[in-house]
BAVEX-166015 format. One line per 5 residues: number of its first residue (from 1); their letters; for each residue x, y, z of C-alpha. Coordinates in nm, 2 decimals, decimal comma, padded with zeros to 4 digits. Example, Ala and Ser with C-alpha at 12.3 -4.5 7.8 and 13.67 -1.06 7.14 Angstrom:
<pts>
1 = as = 01,23 -00,45 00,78 ~ 01,37 -00,11 00,71;
</pts>
This chain:
<pts>
1 = mimkt = 10,56 14,24 09,05 ~ 10,27 14,49 09,11 ~ 10,05 14,27 08,89 ~ 10,15 13,95 09,09 ~ 10,09 14,13 09,42;
6 = trlla = 09,75 14,24 09,31 ~ 09,65 13,89 09,21 ~ 09,77 13,75 09,55 ~ 09,58 14,02 09,74 ~ 09,26 13,95 09,54;
11 = laafl = 09,30 13,58 09,61 ~ 09,35 13,64 09,98 ~ 09,04 13,85 10,00 ~ 08,84 13,58 09,81 ~ 08,95 13,31 10,05;
16 = csyls = 08,89 13,53 10,36 ~ 08,53 13,55 10,25 ~ 08,50 13,17 10,30 ~ 08,74 13,10 10,59 ~ 08,60 13,10 10,94;
21 = vpsqv = 08,78 13,31 11,21 ~ 08,98 13,04 11,39 ~ 08,87 13,02 11,75 ~ 08,94 12,64 11,77 ~ 09,22 12,50 11,98;
26 = llwek = 09,44 12,27 11,77 ~ 09,67 12,01 11,93 ~ 09,89 11,72 11,82 ~ 09,88 11,41 12,03 ~ 10,15 11,15 11,98;
31 = spngi = 10,11 10,78 12,04 ~ 10,33 10,47 11,98 ~ 10,16 10,40 11,64 ~ 10,13 10,76 11,51 ~ 10,00 11,10 11,57;
36 = tlled = 09,65 11,25 11,60 ~ 09,53 11,60 11,53 ~ 09,27 11,73 11,78 ~ 09,04 12,03 11,76 ~ 08,89 12,14 12,08;
41 = neply = 08,99 11,80 12,22 ~ 08,80 11,62 11,95 ~ 09,00 11,41 11,70 ~ 09,01 11,51 11,33 ~ 09,24 11,24 11,20;
46 = hyqss = 09,51 10,99 11,29 ~ 09,83 10,95 11,08 ~ 09,95 10,59 11,11 ~ 10,33 10,59 11,12 ~ 10,40 10,24 11,26;
51 = tkeqd = 10,33 09,93 11,06 ~ 10,00 09,76 11,11 ~ 09,90 09,42 10,97 ~ 09,63 09,16 11,00 ~ 09,72 08,80 11,08;
56 = gkyar = 10,07 08,87 10,94 ~ 09,94 09,00 10,61 ~ 09,86 09,34 10,45 ~ 10,14 09,52 10,64 ~ 10,12 09,90 10,59;
61 = snyih = 10,19 10,24 10,74 ~ 10,18 10,60 10,61 ~ 09,81 10,66 10,58 ~ 09,52 10,83 10,76 ~ 09,28 10,63 10,98;
66 = pfygl = 09,06 10,71 11,16 ~ 08,94 11,02 10,96 ~ 08,65 11,19 11,13 ~ 08,34 11,35 10,98 ~ 08,15 11,67 11,04;
71 = hgevl = 07,97 11,54 11,35 ~ 08,26 11,35 11,50 ~ 08,17 11,02 11,33 ~ 08,45 10,79 11,19 ~ 08,44 10,82 10,81;
76 = tedfp = 08,71 10,57 10,72 ~ 08,75 10,19 10,73 ~ 09,07 09,99 10,79 ~ 09,12 09,62 10,69 ~ 08,76 09,59 10,56;
81 = ddhph = 08,65 09,23 10,50 ~ 08,59 09,27 10,13 ~ 08,93 09,44 10,05 ~ 09,16 09,41 10,36 ~ 09,44 09,59 10,18;
86 = hrgif = 09,23 09,91 10,17 ~ 09,31 10,16 10,45 ~ 09,15 10,49 10,54 ~ 09,28 10,78 10,33 ~ 09,58 10,63 10,14;
91 = wawhq = 09,79 10,68 09,83 ~ 09,94 10,37 09,67 ~ 10,01 10,21 09,34 ~ 09,97 09,86 09,20 ~ 10,28 09,88 08,99;
96 = lyved = 10,62 09,99 09,11 ~ 10,90 09,94 08,86 ~ 11,27 09,99 08,97 ~ 11,56 09,94 08,73 ~ 11,29 09,85 08,48;
101 = rkagd = 11,18 09,54 08,69 ~ 10,87 09,49 08,90 ~ 10,96 09,58 09,26 ~ 10,63 09,55 09,45 ~ 10,26 09,63 09,48;
106 = gwace = 10,20 09,91 09,72 ~ 09,82 09,89 09,67 ~ 09,80 09,53 09,77 ~ 10,07 09,57 10,04 ~ 10,29 09,31 09,87;
111 = glswe = 10,67 09,34 09,84 ~ 10,69 09,69 09,98 ~ 10,71 09,86 10,32 ~ 10,69 10,22 10,42 ~ 10,96 10,35 10,66;
116 = vdkik = 10,83 10,67 10,82 ~ 11,17 10,83 10,88 ~ 11,07 11,17 11,02 ~ 10,75 11,35 11,12 ~ 10,73 11,73 11,17;
121 = tkiny = 10,42 11,91 11,29 ~ 10,33 12,27 11,35 ~ 10,02 12,47 11,44 ~ 09,98 12,82 11,32 ~ 09,69 13,07 11,34;
126 = gyael = 09,39 12,86 11,23 ~ 09,57 12,57 11,06 ~ 09,78 12,26 11,14 ~ 10,04 12,10 10,93 ~ 10,20 11,75 10,93;
131 = narvf = 10,50 11,67 10,72 ~ 10,62 11,30 10,69 ~ 10,94 11,18 10,52 ~ 10,89 10,82 10,42 ~ 11,10 10,57 10,23;
136 = wrgkl = 10,95 10,30 10,02 ~ 11,15 09,99 10,08 ~ 11,16 09,67 09,88 ~ 11,39 09,39 09,76 ~ 11,52 09,41 09,41;
141 = pgsae = 11,59 09,08 09,23 ~ 11,93 08,94 09,35 ~ 11,93 09,16 09,66 ~ 11,94 09,00 10,00 ~ 11,80 09,30 10,19;
146 = adqlv = 11,53 09,56 10,13 ~ 11,66 09,89 09,99 ~ 11,52 10,24 09,98 ~ 11,36 10,28 09,64 ~ 11,15 10,60 09,66;
151 = reett = 11,16 10,89 09,90 ~ 10,82 11,04 09,98 ~ 10,76 11,38 10,14 ~ 10,40 11,42 10,22 ~ 10,25 11,74 10,38;
156 = ityqp = 09,89 11,73 10,52 ~ 09,74 12,07 10,60 ~ 09,42 12,12 10,79 ~ 09,21 12,43 10,78 ~ 08,86 12,50 10,92;
161 = iedgk = 08,63 12,67 10,66 ~ 08,29 12,81 10,71 ~ 08,09 12,53 10,87 ~ 08,32 12,26 10,73 ~ 08,68 12,15 10,71;
166 = wydfd = 08,95 12,11 10,45 ~ 09,25 11,89 10,43 ~ 09,53 11,95 10,17 ~ 09,76 11,67 10,07 ~ 10,09 11,74 09,89;
171 = ialta = 10,26 11,42 09,80 ~ 10,62 11,45 09,66 ~ 10,78 11,13 09,52 ~ 11,15 11,12 09,43 ~ 11,30 10,81 09,27;
176 = lkhgt = 11,62 10,69 09,43 ~ 11,70 10,44 09,15 ~ 11,71 10,44 08,77 ~ 11,43 10,29 08,57 ~ 11,15 10,38 08,83;
181 = aiggs = 10,79 10,40 08,74 ~ 10,45 10,38 08,91 ~ 10,12 10,25 08,76 ~ 09,77 10,14 08,83 ~ 09,59 09,81 08,79;
186 = eddkg = 09,68 09,64 08,47 ~ 09,33 09,64 08,32 ~ 09,08 09,90 08,18 ~ 09,01 10,02 08,54 ~ 09,36 10,13 08,60;
191 = ysgfs = 09,29 10,21 08,97 ~ 09,57 10,34 09,20 ~ 09,68 10,67 09,35 ~ 09,50 10,89 09,60 ~ 09,21 10,70 09,75;
196 = arlfl = 08,95 10,71 10,03 ~ 08,81 10,40 10,18 ~ 08,50 10,55 10,34 ~ 08,20 10,40 10,53 ~ 07,94 10,41 10,25;
201 = pddli = 07,58 10,49 10,36 ~ 07,28 10,34 10,19 ~ 07,17 10,68 10,07 ~ 07,50 10,78 09,91 ~ 07,50 10,99 09,60;
206 = frnkd = 07,79 11,13 09,39 ~ 07,79 11,48 09,24 ~ 08,00 11,70 09,03 ~ 07,94 12,06 08,92 ~ 07,67 11,95 08,69;
211 = gvvep = 07,47 11,73 08,93 ~ 07,44 11,36 09,00 ~ 07,72 11,13 08,88 ~ 07,66 10,76 08,83 ~ 07,94 10,52 08,91;
216 = qrtpv = 08,08 10,30 08,63 ~ 08,31 10,00 08,64 ~ 08,58 10,20 08,47 ~ 08,70 10,56 08,55 ~ 08,43 10,83 08,52;
221 = eagpw = 08,53 11,15 08,35 ~ 08,34 11,37 08,60 ~ 08,57 11,67 08,62 ~ 08,83 11,78 08,87 ~ 08,63 11,71 09,18;
226 = idmlg = 08,37 11,46 09,31 ~ 08,13 11,51 09,60 ~ 07,97 11,24 09,81 ~ 07,65 11,31 10,01 ~ 07,48 11,08 10,25;
231 = tfdti = 07,41 10,98 10,61 ~ 07,76 10,92 10,73 ~ 07,66 10,98 11,09 ~ 07,44 10,68 11,14 ~ 07,40 10,73 11,52;
236 = qqqks = 07,25 11,08 11,50 ~ 07,12 11,02 11,15 ~ 07,28 11,34 11,02 ~ 07,38 11,39 10,66 ~ 07,70 11,56 10,54;
241 = gvtim = 07,93 11,57 10,24 ~ 08,28 11,47 10,15 ~ 08,45 11,61 09,85 ~ 08,78 11,50 09,69 ~ 08,95 11,75 09,46;
246 = nhpsn = 09,22 11,68 09,20 ~ 09,45 11,98 09,16 ~ 09,51 12,09 08,79 ~ 09,89 12,09 08,85 ~ 09,88 11,71 08,87;
251 = pdafk = 10,00 11,53 08,55 ~ 09,75 11,50 08,27 ~ 09,77 11,12 08,31 ~ 09,48 11,16 08,56 ~ 09,22 10,91 08,42;
256 = gwilr = 08,91 11,02 08,62 ~ 08,73 10,88 08,92 ~ 08,68 10,51 09,02 ~ 08,36 10,54 09,21 ~ 08,19 10,27 09,42;
261 = aqksm = 07,86 10,29 09,60 ~ 07,94 09,99 09,83 ~ 08,22 09,77 09,96 ~ 08,51 09,96 09,80 ~ 08,71 10,28 09,78;
266 = qnaaf = 08,69 10,61 09,59 ~ 08,99 10,67 09,37 ~ 09,14 10,96 09,17 ~ 09,28 10,72 08,92 ~ 09,65 10,80 08,83;
271 = pgatp = 09,81 10,71 08,59 ~ 09,61 10,41 08,48 ~ 09,75 10,08 08,35 ~ 10,05 10,24 08,17 ~ 10,33 10,31 08,42;
276 = fplpk = 10,43 10,67 08,47 ~ 10,81 10,72 08,47 ~ 10,99 10,87 08,77 ~ 11,34 10,97 08,65 ~ 11,60 10,92 08,93;
281 = gktlh = 11,64 11,24 09,13 ~ 11,33 11,41 08,98 ~ 11,04 11,48 09,21 ~ 10,67 11,43 09,12 ~ 10,42 11,64 09,31;
286 = lryri = 10,06 11,52 09,35 ~ 09,81 11,75 09,51 ~ 09,46 11,67 09,64 ~ 09,21 11,83 09,88 ~ 08,94 11,67 10,09;
291 = lvhpv = 08,64 11,89 10,20 ~ 08,41 11,78 10,48 ~ 08,10 11,99 10,46 ~ 07,73 12,04 10,55 ~ 07,47 11,87 10,34;
296 = dwtpq = 07,33 12,21 10,22 ~ 07,64 12,30 10,03 ~ 07,55 12,32 09,66 ~ 07,77 12,21 09,37 ~ 07,81 12,58 09,29;
301 = dietl = 07,95 12,63 09,64 ~ 08,20 12,36 09,59 ~ 08,29 12,48 09,24 ~ 08,36 12,82 09,38 ~ 08,60 12,67 09,64;
306 = ysaye = 08,76 12,46 09,37 ~ 08,82 12,78 09,16 ~ 09,02 12,92 09,45 ~ 09,20 12,59 09,51 ~ 09,32 12,56 09,14;
311 = rl = 09,49 12,90 09,17 ~ 09,70 12,80 09,47;
</pts>
């Protein structure tokens, strides 16, 4: 017990050296289609709880858009022309098997809907938390009505840090039927899972702890985090960075990063083309962090923060 307490105190001291003293005023603002987190009356992100669609297609809910950058710019896109099923910050899978049969495609918004059953929010000293209980609904073969197939409990925690911001995502998936599994695209790309459809500036570069990372058609094995630098604020022409972190507690079926410099999303590819089983009643936890940070943060700065994150 003494050893555990010592480690926790050391970690707390480490984090306190990075966290800013919270002087901001945080506020939740509800609307008919969701809820927005404000900091000093400026929006940070909007959680979409009601269903949105485009011309009767690509119906979806349970995602983040808009998601705002360091200088108040909107970072995300929704219903982009090239991939209208992409949506802000989202987590979805091409393959959903239930009772060992294909039940829908959450990535393409086909055959599934997301019933946001309950939202809880809280604000504490220096951070804000949103918890959403969501049921994935779909029709099984031979069924006349859509049924609850998977229960999702997602918690999004916001925390200001130094001159930046961090957002933690804890996504808990519990299968409600036997023979349930989730999987990515059925090719060598295997994309699916936690994704960000960002506005991509012309000067975008990708980095990891070792330096510049070049996108490939298939997943890039670039380590547990990927950073994006560029002029996201095109009005004031200000550069900043966005980092996505994959927590080490996630299953080792993580395939790497699907990275795209234009007209697409960035994806922490899980689990690839081979479906990952979700036994009925068992809960799968997936954890990710997004950092929004100044352009002068170095890969070593981000690696230091990741070292703290992996111990949580």
